[in-house]
N, C-alpha and C positions, 0 to 999 in steps of 0.2 A: 568502458569507459576512456577516454584518449587523454592522457596525463601533458598537459599545455603548460608552460612556466610563462608564456607570456602574460601580463597581467590583461584582464576579460578577452583574451584574442584579439589585440589590436596592435598591429604591427605598423601601424603611424605612431606609437609612442615609442616604438625601438627605431625607427627613424630618424625620430625628434632626439631621443637619447644620443645616438650615433653622430646626427649632425653638432650637437653639444660638445661632445668631446673631441670634434674633429676641429672644430671651432678654440675650444681650450689648448689642445696641443699649438695650433697656431699662434696662437695668442701667447703661449709661453715661449717658442720659436723665436717669436718678433721680439721680446723683452730678451732673451738671451743673445740676439744680433743686434739690436741697440745699448747693450749693455758692452759687448764688446767694441761698438762703436765710441763709446764715451770712452773706453780705458784706453782706447789706439789714440783719440784726440789729447788726452790728459798726459799719456806718452809721449808726443810730440812736444805739445806745450812745455812741459814740464823741463824736456830734456834740451830744447832748446835753451831754453831760461837758465840751467845749469853748463851748459857749456860757453853761454855768452859769460854769467859768473865767473867757472874757472879760468876760461881764459883770460880774463880782465884783469884776475891777481897775479898774471905773470907765469902760467903755467903754461907750457909749450901744447899747440894745436892740436898737434900728431904725437900724442903720449896717450898712453893706456889709462892711467886719471880722466882724462877729459873723457872718455866713452865708456867708462867701466860701468856707469849706473843705465847709460842708454844700453849697451852691450847685455847685462844682467836681466836687465827689465823686460829687454826684448826678448828674449828667451822663454818670458812670462806670457809677454805679448803671443807669441808661436802659440805655445800649449791653451791659451785660450782661444784662439782662434781654430784650433784642431778641434778644442771642446764644444765650439758653435758649429763650425763647418764641418766638421769631420773629415779623416783623412782621405776621403774618395773627393775632396774638392777638384785636387789637381788632377788627378789619373781615374777617376771615378770608372765605373761602370758605361753613365753615357759616353765619356770621351773614349772607352774602349770599343763601345758600339758603332759610335760614330768614323772611328777612322778604320775598324774594318770594314763596313760598306765602302769609303774613302778609296781603300785598297782592294775592294772587289771591284769595286767599279772601274778604275783604271786597269786591272787585269782584263776585264771583260772588252775593255777599248783596245785594250792591245790585241786579243786574240779574233776582233771582228775586222 
């Protein structure tokens, strides 16, 4: 007798479960991206307000006190970005493969 762990030997239920899992992962990723964009928008709005408020009270525009909140909060924004998009965003595998192909294409044109 064959041991089959799938319920009733139905492969469609497995595919439905995989689709639902993929949907839930995509939904979680979209919520994370939306959270980052809301964080970025609040960063821009609040820091513009703070810079205007600080400079209107007589503090020099190009001083550390004017931009300190934006600087330290910007570090947090950067780590939030890395958490949402990953460290491969800038120079990830896709970029690497694309660049290798581009260089190989140029190289083959040179030798032809």
